[in-house]
C-alpha positions as CSV (number, residue, x, y, z in Angstrom):
1,M,156.2,41.9,34.8
2,S,157.6,38.5,34.0
3,P,159.7,36.9,37.0
4,H,163.2,37.3,36.9
5,T,166.2,34.6,37.0
6,P,166.1,33.7,40.7
7,G,169.2,34.9,42.8
8,P,171.6,34.7,44.2
9,W,173.3,36.4,41.6
10,Q,177.1,36.7,41.4
11,V,179.9,38.6,39.8
12,K,182.8,36.3,38.4
13,P,185.7,37.8,36.7
14,T,186.8,36.3,33.3
15,T,189.5,36.8,30.9
16,A,187.6,35.1,27.7
17,R,189.2,36.8,24.9
18,W,186.1,36.0,22.6
19,H,184.8,39.5,23.3
20,P,185.2,42.0,20.5
21,S,187.3,44.3,22.6
22,N,189.7,41.4,23.4
23,S,189.4,42.5,27.1
24,T,188.8,41.2,30.5
25,G,185.4,41.6,32.1
26,D,183.0,40.5,34.6
27,L,180.1,37.9,34.2
28,I,176.9,38.3,36.5
29,V,175.9,34.8,36.9
30,A,173.3,32.6,38.8
31,G,174.5,29.2,39.3
32,P,175.8,28.2,35.8
33,Q,173.5,30.5,33.9
34,I,175.1,33.9,32.6
35,I,172.8,36.8,33.5
36,G,174.9,39.5,32.2
37,E,178.4,40.5,31.1
38,I,180.1,43.9,31.8
39,W,183.5,44.4,29.6
40,L,184.3,48.3,29.5
41,G,184.3,51.3,31.6
42,G,186.2,52.3,34.5
43,N,183.1,51.6,36.7
44,R,182.9,47.9,35.4
45,E,183.5,46.2,38.8
46,A,181.2,48.4,40.7
47,N,178.3,48.0,37.9
48,A,178.7,44.3,37.9
49,R,178.1,44.3,41.9
50,L,175.1,46.4,41.4
51,I,173.6,44.5,38.7
52,A,174.3,41.2,40.7
53,A,172.5,42.8,44.0
54,A,169.3,43.3,42.0
55,P,167.4,40.2,43.3
56,E,168.1,41.1,46.8
57,M,167.1,44.5,46.4
58,Y,164.0,43.6,44.7
59,E,163.3,41.5,47.7
60,L,164.1,44.0,50.3
61,L,161.8,46.6,48.3
62,N,159.0,44.1,48.6
63,L,159.6,43.7,52.4
64,L,159.4,47.5,52.8
65,R,156.4,47.8,50.6
66,D,154.5,45.1,52.6
67,A,155.9,46.3,56.2
68,D,153.0,46.9,58.5
69,F,153.8,50.4,59.7
70,K,150.9,50.4,62.2
71,D,152.2,47.1,64.0
72,V,153.5,47.5,67.6
73,G,156.7,45.3,66.8
74,L,157.4,48.0,64.1
75,R,160.7,49.1,65.8
76,S,162.0,45.4,65.6
77,N,161.1,45.2,61.8
78,L,162.4,48.4,61.0
79,F,165.7,47.4,62.8
80,D,166.0,44.1,60.8
81,L,165.2,45.9,57.5
82,A,167.9,48.5,58.1
83,N,170.5,45.8,58.7
84,Q,169.5,43.8,55.7
85,A,169.8,47.2,53.7
86,R,173.3,47.9,55.3
87,A,174.4,44.7,54.3
88,L,173.2,44.7,51.0
89,L,174.9,48.3,50.5
90,A,178.3,46.8,51.7
91,K,178.1,44.2,49.2
92,V,177.3,46.5,46.2
93,R,180.2,48.5,47.5
94,G,182.3,45.8,47.3
95,E,182.9,46.2,51.4
96,A,181.5,42.7,52.0
């Protein structure tokens, strides 16, 4: 797999009128670079937040994959990973 555009990715609402539907939408951006565009659908904002969280979800999955579950300090590691997951879910849900 080729590397993805590094995060953080953010959702930026736009009112650009160059889209064929002539509607408002959400851009997913990494700094000045547009990663994606969401224009239509009742779940537009939720979809944009989920896509924007992709780099953070990828990193968290890597941490879980690499966790040493035989480690004596596992409880602390799992507590930290669970807190990261809760924060990320709140962000995706638009609660953060």
